[in-house]
C-alpha positions in Angstrom: 108.0 120.1 88.6 105.2 118.1 87.1 102.0 117.8 89.1 98.6 116.1 88.9 95.3 117.2 90.3 93.1 114.4 91.6 89.4 115.3 91.6 87.8 112.2 92.9 84.8 110.8 90.9 82.4 108.0 91.4 81.6 106.7 94.9 84.1 108.8 96.8 84.6 112.6 96.3 88.0 113.9 97.1 88.3 113.5 100.9 88.9 116.7 102.9 92.1 115.3 104.3 93.6 115.0 100.8 92.6 118.5 99.6 94.0 119.9 102.9 97.4 118.4 102.3 97.9 120.4 99.1 96.0 123.5 100.1 98.2 126.6 100.3 98.7 128.6 103.5 95.7 130.9 103.8 94.3 131.8 107.2 91.1 133.1 105.6 90.3 129.7 103.9 92.4 127.1 105.8 90.5 124.1 104.4 90.1 125.4 100.8 90.1 123.2 97.7 88.2 120.2 96.5 91.1 118.4 94.8 94.4 116.8 95.8 97.4 118.2 93.9 100.5 116.0 93.9 103.3 114.6 91.8 102.2 111.7 89.6 104.8 109.3 91.2 102.3 109.0 94.1 104.5 106.8 96.3 105.3 104.3 93.6 108.0 101.8 94.5 107.7 102.5 98.3 106.2 100.1 100.8 103.7 101.2 103.5 103.5 98.6 106.3 100.4 98.6 108.5 100.2 96.3 111.6 96.5 96.6 112.7 93.2 95.0 113.3 92.8 93.3 109.9 91.8 94.4 106.4 88.6 93.8 104.5 90.1 93.1 101.1 86.9 91.7 99.7 85.2 95.2 99.9 86.0 98.5 98.2 87.8 97.0 95.2 88.3 100.6 93.8 90.7 101.2 96.8 92.7 98.0 96.5 93.8 98.2 92.8 97.1 96.4 92.3 97.8 96.8 88.6 100.6 99.3 89.3 101.7 98.0 92.7 101.9 95.0 95.1 99.7 94.3 98.1 100.9 91.6 100.5 99.3 90.3 103.7 100.6 88.6 106.8 99.0 87.3 110.0 100.6 87.0 113.4 101.2 83.3 114.1 98.4 81.7 116.3 101.1 80.8 118.8 101.5 84.6 119.5 97.8 85.3 119.8 97.8 84.3 123.5 94.4 84.4 125.3 94.7 87.0 128.1 95.2 85.3 131.5 91.8 86.4 132.8 90.0 84.5 129.9 91.9 81.2 130.1 89.4 79.2 132.1 87.1 79.0 129.1 87.6 77.4 125.7 88.1 79.9 122.8 88.2 79.6 119.1 90.2 82.4 117.5 89.6 84.0 114.1 92.8 83.9 112.1 91.6 85.3 108.8 92.6 88.7 107.4 89.2 90.1 108.1 89.0 93.3 110.0 88.2 92.8 113.7 88.1 96.4 114.7 85.1 96.1 117.0 84.2 93.3 119.4 81.4 90.9 118.5 78.3 90.8 120.7 75.7 88.0 121.0 74.2 88.9 117.7 77.5 88.5 115.8 80.4 90.5 114.6 80.0 94.2 113.9 83.4 95.5 112.8 83.8 99.2 112.0 87.0 98.8 110.0 90.0 100.3 111.8 92.8 98.6 109.8 90.8 98.8 106.6 90.3 102.6 106.9 93.9 103.2 107.9 95.3 101.4 104.9 92.9 103.2 102.5 93.8 106.6 104.0 97.5 105.9 103.5 97.4 104.2 100.1 93.9 103.6 98.8 93.8 103.7 95.0 91.0 106.4 95.1 91.3 107.9 98.6 94.9 107.4 99.6 97.7 110.0 100.1 100.1 107.7 98.2 97.8 105.6 96.0 100.6 103.9 94.1 102.6 102.8 97.1 102.9 99.0 97.8 101.1 97.7 100.9 102.3 95.2 103.4 99.2 94.6 105.7 99.7 92.7 109.0 96.8 91.5 111.0 97.7 91.6 114.7 94.4 91.4 116.5 92.0 88.5 116.9 88.4 88.0 117.8 87.4 84.9 119.7 84.2 83.0 120.5 83.7 81.5 123.9 82.4 77.9 123.6 80.0 77.6 126.5 76.5 76.3 125.8 73.9 78.9 126.4 76.5 81.5 127.2 78.1 82.6 123.9 80.4 85.6 124.1 82.7 87.4 121.7 86.0 89.0 122.8 88.7 90.8 120.9 92.3 91.6 121.9 95.7 92.5 120.6 98.5 91.1 122.8 101.5 93.3 123.2 103.9 90.5 122.3 101.8 89.7 119.2 102.2 93.3 118.1 105.9 93.5 118.6 106.2 90.1 116.7 104.6 91.9 113.7 107.1 94.7 114.0 110.0 92.2 114.1 108.5 90.5 111.0 109.1 93.7 109.1 112.8 93.5 109.9 112.9 89.9 108.6 111.1 90.9 105.4 113.6 93.7 104.8 116.6 91.4 105.6 115.2 88.8 103.1 115.2 91.4 100.4 111.5 91.5 99.9 111.4 95.2 100.9 114.5 97.3 100.1 116.1 99.2 102.9 115.3 102.9 102.8 112.0 102.2 100.9 109.5 101.6 103.7 107.2 103.4 106.0 105.6 101.8 109.1 102.3 103.3 110.4 101.7 102.5 114.0 98.2 103.2 115.5 98.0 100.7 118.4 99.4 101.6 121.8 99.2 99.9 125.1 98.4 101.9 128.3 101.3 101.7 130.8 98.9 101.9 133.8 97.1 98.6 133.1 99.3 96.7 130.7 100.9 94.8 133.5 97.6 93.9 135.2 96.2 92.5 131.9 99.3 90.8 130.4 101.4 90.1 133.5 105.2 89.7 133.0 105.1 90.5 129.3 105.4 94.3 129.6 109.1 94.6 130.3 109.8 92.2 127.5 107.5 94.1 125.2 109.1 97.5 125.9 112.6 96.1 125.5 111.7 94.4 122.2 110.1 97.6 121.0 113.3 99.5 121.7 115.3 97.0 119.7 112.8 97.1 116.8 113.0 100.9 116.6 116.8 100.8 116.5 116.6 98.1 113.8 114.2 100.2 111.8 116.6 103.2 112.0 119.5 101.0 110.8 117.5 99.9 107.8 116.2 103.3 106.7 112.6 102.5 107.7 110.5 105.5 108.5 108.2 105.1 111.5 105.0 107.1 112.0 103.0 106.8 115.3 99.6 108.1 116.3 99.9 110.2 119.5 96.7 108.9 120.9 93.2 110.1 122.0 93.6 110.5 125.7 93.6 114.3 126.4 90.1 115.4 127.4 88.9 112.4 129.3 92.0 110.7 130.7 94.5 113.6 130.9 97.3 111.5 129.6 100.4 112.4 127.6 102.4 110.7 124.9 104.5 109.1 127.6 101.5 107.1 128.9 101.4 104.4 126.3 103.9 102.2 124.5 105.4 102.3 122.0 104.7 106.1 121.7 106.6 106.6 125.0 109.8 105.5 123.1 109.6 108.3 120.6 111.4 111.6 121.1 113.7 114.2 119.5 116.7 111.9 119.4 115.1 109.1 117.5 113.4 108.6 114.1 109.7 108.0 115.2 107.4 110.7 113.9 104.6 111.4 116.5 101.3 112.6 114.9 98.7 114.6 116.8 95.2 115.4 115.6 93.3 118.5 114.4 89.9 119.3 112.9 89.5 119.7 109.2 90.6 123.4 109.2 93.7 122.8 111.4 92.5 123.6 114.9 93.9 121.3 117.7 91.6 118.4 118.4 90.7 118.5 122.1 91.1 114.7 122.4 94.6 114.6 120.8 97.1 113.3 123.4 99.5 116.1 124.2 103.3 115.7 123.9 105.9 116.3 126.6 109.4 117.8 126.4 110.9 114.3 126.1 108.2 112.9 123.9 106.8 115.8 121.8 104.2 115.7 119.0 106.1 116.4 115.7 103.3 117.1 113.3 99.5 117.3 113.1 96.9 115.9 110.7 93.1 115.8 110.7 91.6 113.5 113.3 88.0 114.9 113.4 85.3 113.7 110.9 87.9 111.9 108.7 86.1 110.3 105.8 86.5 106.6 106.2 84.6 103.4 105.3 82.4 101.8 107.9 82.1 98.0 107.6 78.9 98.0 109.5 77.3 99.8 106.6 76.1 98.2 103.5 76.7 101.4 101.6 80.0 102.2 99.9 79.7 105.8 101.0 82.3 106.8 103.6 81.3 107.8 107.1 83.0 110.1 109.5 85.5 108.9 112.1 87.6 110.4 114.9 91.0 109.6 116.3 94.7 110.1 115.7 94.6 106.5 114.3 93.3 108.3 111.2 95.9 111.1 111.4 99.0 108.9 111.3 98.3 107.1 108.0 98.0 110.5 106.3 101.6 111.3 107.5 102.7 107.8 106.6 101.3 108.2 103.1 103.0 111.6 102.8 106.4 110.1 103.9 106.0 107.4 101.2 105.1 110.0 98.7 108.3 111.9 99.3 110.4 108.7 99.4 109.1 107.8 95.9 109.3 111.4 94.5 112.0 111.6 91.8 113.0 115.1 93.0 113.8 113.8 96.5 115.8 110.7 95.7 119.1 112.3 96.8 117.6 113.8 99.9 116.4 110.5 101.2 119.0 108.2 99.8 119.8 105.3 102.1 123.3 104.2 103.1 124.2 101.5 105.7 126.4 104.1 107.4 123.4 106.5 108.0 122.8 105.1 111.5 126.4 105.4 112.6 126.5 109.0 111.3 123.3 110.0 113.0 121.7 110.9 109.6 119.1 108.2 109.1 116.3 108.3 106.5 113.8 108.5 109.3 115.5 111.5 110.9 115.7 113.3 107.5 112.1 112.6 106.8 111.0 113.9 110.2 113.0 117.1 109.8 111.6 117.6 106.3 107.9 117.0 107.2 108.2 119.4 110.1 109.9 122.0 107.9 107.2 122.1 105.3 104.2 121.8 107.7 102.6 125.0 108.9 99.8 126.2 111.1 96.7 126.8 109.0 94.8 129.1 111.4 95.8 132.2 113.3 97.1 131.7 116.8 93.9 133.0 118.4 92.0 130.3 116.6 94.3 127.2 117.0 92.0 125.8 119.8 88.3 125.0 119.4 86.8 127.5 121.8 83.7 125.5 122.6 86.0 122.7 123.9 88.4 125.0 125.8 87.8 123.2 129.1 88.6 119.8 127.5 92.2 120.6 126.6 94.9 119.3 128.9 98.6 120.3 128.7 101.1 118.7 131.1 102.9 122.0 131.6 99.7 124.1 131.4 100.7 125.7 128.1 99.2 124.6 124.7 101.5 123.9 121.8 103.3 126.9 120.5 102.2 126.0 117.0 99.9 123.4 115.5 101.7 122.6 112.3 99.6 120.6 109.9 101.0 118.3 107.3 101.6 119.6 103.7 103.0 118.2 100.5 104.6 121.6 99.7 102.6 122.1 96.5 
């Protein structure tokens, strides 16, 4: 089996999350290595779809190289970017560019940190991505608006549930038009809506949102689309579970969606990673602490550190794309229209495979961060039996 070792040079050294993916099982040195070893196919021919806050494509050109792949963009139609009901008494002007609106503006102006930008680069950045040759279909689903009241300027940002599901439905349309082949796409979902306040904020849209999400996930399964979801960051403070937000609450053992929890850089369970339940378990873990990402607030091209399972899920999405494009795995992940009826979808096969090759990188007695022992919450009072961290099996 041919392999390639990527020792990053220039502005960005090999990120820790990359070297961890190909690091062998070694409890003495769980985060060992300074290079990313992988097959040279690197996700080529596969599409990674990311519906998120926007994408700063005018920065970090070394990450957006398109000489060996395609990068496409799409924005949720303005008609779907409804102003929340509690803001409708004012006049708003919405930003409908592809720019990353990951952080609300204040009176001084916009100060985005780059949520969608970082996620896309982690999954498939030319220099820092898990699958650097994968195609990208980038969907902007969040808007930032400026309130037009003389003397009282105010910025506000939001992502409407129905706008988000509209983006997911657009993926189905793109596949059905033949722009993305069935069985050759991975969707990375990082945005979830809290079930406890979604109705208060968005009124009668929740039931419609949840029902449309169910239909979307079924349609993805039928088309061989792999779905990866961030489990969330609601453990220590909010004591929530994966069933507390949508669409993560729709995942489970009987469907394709791969739920991703977070660890630190050596593989210990992150104390903020939302715990799974029996009906909605976490499938696999990836680093969520001090993940090397770009910060749009900085004028430097040097990555900063970020926290959250939003940065774990694109690692798994990139890895899924890597295996879908790997020549040695074409038969394993071959798509057929009959897969769904036979209960053997590409997504289910990918979930099973990624769980099979992942492994706990630290001894059992070290799988929790001891100084944060009181921050962990587990709905049944018992921590996960294993904290299996992603691996590319090299």
